[in-house]
FIBATI-276147 format. One line per 10 residues: number of its first residue (from 1); for each residue x, y, z of C-alpha. Coordinates in steps of 0.2 Angstrom, whole numbers, plus 5000, padded with zeros to 4 digits. Example, Ala and Ser with C-alpha at 12.3 -4.5 7.8 and 13.67 -1.06 7.14 Angstrom:
2
1	5062 4978 5039  5068 4995 5036
! end
This chain:
185
1	4912 5025 4992  4926 5012 4994  4942 5017 5002  4959 5014 4996  4969 5008 5012  4988 5007 5012  4991 4992 5024  5009 4986 5025  5021 4979 5036  5035 4991 5041
11	5051 4991 5052  5051 5003 5066  5063 5014 5055  5051 5015 5041  5056 5001 5028  5044 4989 5020  5058 4977 5014  5076 4975 5018  5091 4981 5007  5089 4966 4995
21	5070 4967 4995  5070 4954 5009  5055 4952 5020  5060 4937 5031  5061 4950 5046  5042 4951 5046  5037 4941 5061  5020 4931 5062  5009 4933 5077  4995 4920 5080
31	4984 4934 5087  4982 4942 5070  4967 4936 5061  4973 4936 5043  4956 4928 5037  4947 4943 5044  4960 4955 5037  4958 4948 5019  4939 4948 5021  4939 4967 5021
41	4946 4969 5003  4940 4963 4986  4953 4973 4976  4972 4974 4976  4983 4988 4969  5001 4985 4967  5016 4990 4957  5026 4979 4945  5040 4975 4957  5028 4970 4971
51	5018 4959 4959  5034 4951 4952  5041 4948 4970  5025 4938 4974  5029 4926 4961  5014 4921 4951  5006 4937 4958  5001 4928 4975  4987 4919 4965  4983 4907 4980
61	4984 4920 4993  4973 4933 4984  4961 4921 4975  4944 4929 4973  4952 4947 4973  4953 4958 4958  4971 4963 4955  4977 4979 4947  4996 4981 4943  5002 4999 4939
71	5017 4998 4928  5023 5007 4912  5037 4994 4910  5028 4977 4912  5026 4966 4896  5012 4970 4884  5000 4957 4890  4994 4956 4908  4993 4938 4916  4976 4930 4917
81	4966 4938 4931  4977 4954 4932  4972 4971 4925  4987 4981 4920  4986 4999 4922  4999 5009 4911  4990 5026 4909  4975 5035 4916  4978 5029 4934  4966 5043 4940
91	4952 5037 4929  4954 5019 4934  4954 5023 4953  4939 5034 4951  4930 5020 4943  4936 5007 4956  4931 5018 4971  4914 5022 4963  4910 5003 4961  4900 4994 4975
101	4911 4982 4985  4923 4981 4999  4938 4992 5002  4953 4992 4991  4970 4986 4997  4985 4996 4991  4997 4982 4994  5016 4985 4996  5026 4996 4985  5032 5012 4992
111	5033 5020 4974  5015 5017 4970  5010 5023 4988  5019 5039 4985  5011 5041 4968  4993 5038 4974  4996 5048 4990  5002 5063 4979  4986 5061 4968  4975 5061 4984
121	4969 5043 4982  4975 5036 4998  4961 5036 5012  4971 5028 5026  4989 5022 5030  4989 5007 5041  5007 5001 5045  5010 4985 5055  5026 4991 5064  5037 4976 5067
131	5049 4978 5081  5065 4978 5071  5077 4991 5065  5083 4987 5048  5095 5002 5045  5091 5002 5027  5080 4995 5013  5065 4999 5003  5057 5014 5012  5038 5015 5015
141	5037 5032 5008  5052 5036 4996  5058 5053 4993  5053 5065 4986  5036 5065 4994  5024 5078 4998  5019 5081 5016  5002 5074 5022  4993 5076 5039  4986 5060 5047
151	4974 5057 5060  4975 5042 5072  4959 5032 5070  4964 5015 5079  4978 5005 5085  4982 4988 5092  4997 4980 5100  5000 4961 5098  5009 4949 5110  5024 4949 5097
161	5026 4968 5099  5019 4972 5082  5009 4988 5083  4995 4990 5070  4992 5008 5068  4978 5016 5058  4978 5033 5051  4966 5043 5041  4974 5054 5028  4968 5072 5031
171	4961 5082 5016  4971 5097 5012  4964 5114 5014  4971 5130 5006  4978 5135 5022  4987 5119 5027  4992 5113 5009  5011 5112 5009  5021 5120 4995  5025 5107 4981
181	5043 5103 4978  5050 5100 4961  5053 5082 4957  5069 5077 4949  5067 5066 4934
! end
């Protein structure tokens, strides 16, 4: 079965974008093989804000990938090449995971990450930790969120100081399942 992998750049203090949604702090490292990275995926999941932040949905960068945007507030018609998911997220994700293909990239979007993690759909969390402290911005996992145990499955340190960490999300057992907190609306 295909995995849903949350692969994202993060500051050391846990932000995926700066206070104004900026990401100019993400350094590039020539040792990172982006072609090989992109080749692992054929499907992208993102929220509306991430999609709109890419301008034209990153059409050139993600050509050949299926793009799913999860939003209840996006206009009534999805742009060409984009599947808009307003409701029945679990059904859509079950169908995607069951299809043959490459892994599924949960791309950006802390809110969508939190929602899919809460539903039990995220298989791995793979932050590329950038050596910077932002002191504020868009958190990787916004509050309130439930506790999830992770298991380190891999890591790599790049010359720029970027640390790529790979964690498998551990399934919850009745004994280790944290108590659910009530969410504020």
